[in-house]
C-alpha positions in Angstrom: 0.0 0.0 0.0 1.3 3.4 -0.9 1.1 6.3 1.5 1.2 9.9 0.2 2.1 12.7 2.5 0.8 16.1 1.7 3.2 18.9 2.2 1.5 21.8 4.0 1.1 24.9 2.0 2.1 28.4 3.0 -1.5 29.2 3.7 -2.0 26.2 6.1 1.0 27.4 8.1 -0.2 31.0 7.9 -3.4 29.9 9.6 -1.5 28.3 12.4 0.7 31.4 12.8 -2.3 33.7 13.1 -4.3 31.4 15.5 -3.7 33.1 18.9 -5.1 30.0 20.7 -1.9 28.2 19.8 1.1 28.7 22.1 3.8 31.0 20.9 6.4 28.3 20.3 3.9 26.5 18.0 3.2 29.7 16.1 6.9 30.4 15.7 7.4 26.9 14.3 4.8 27.5 11.7 6.3 30.9 10.9 9.6 29.2 10.3 7.9 26.7 7.9 6.5 29.7 6.0 10.0 31.2 6.0 11.3 28.0 4.4 8.7 28.1 1.7 9.3 31.8 0.9 13.1 31.1 0.8 12.6 28.3 -1.6 10.2 30.4 -3.7 12.6 33.4 -3.9 15.7 31.4 -4.4 17.3 32.6 -1.1 18.7 30.2 1.5 16.9 29.9 4.8 19.8 31.7 6.5 19.8 34.5 3.9 16.1 35.1 4.4 16.4 35.1 8.2 19.1 37.7 8.0 17.2 39.8 5.4 14.0 39.7 7.6 16.0 40.7 10.7 17.7 43.6 8.8 14.3 44.9 7.6 12.1 44.2 10.7 14.5 43.8 13.6 13.0 40.4 14.2 14.9 37.1 14.2 12.3 34.5 13.5 14.7 31.8 14.8 14.2 33.1 18.3 10.8 32.7 20.0 10.0 36.0 21.6 6.5 37.5 21.8 3.4 37.8 19.6 4.2 41.3 18.5 7.6 40.3 17.2 6.2 37.1 15.6 3.6 39.1 13.7 6.0 41.8 12.6 8.4 39.2 11.2 5.7 37.1 9.7 4.1 40.1 7.9 7.5 40.7 6.2 7.3 37.1 4.9 3.8 37.6 3.6 4.7 40.9 1.9 7.8 39.4 0.3 5.8 36.4 -0.9 3.0 38.5 -2.3 5.3 40.8 -4.1 7.0 37.8 -5.8 3.6 36.3 -6.8 2.7 39.6 -8.5 5.7 39.2 -10.8 4.5 35.8 -12.0 
């Protein structure tokens, strides 16, 4: 029997990031999954995108801090992703 695993999409992870009923570590984990997807989409490495996001927002998404920082860093990922989608 074959088993197929479904890779979660950016939007599935986004929903988890924005769900305030999840604990902050869980939400950061999903934000990092989104970060990986955006990095792959833009051709950047994960490390390059973490540094770029930190330079622009002041937020290091590798470090779990608080909701305000999470949302600030995550919004950068959303904006970057959407700007790249418009090019296509």
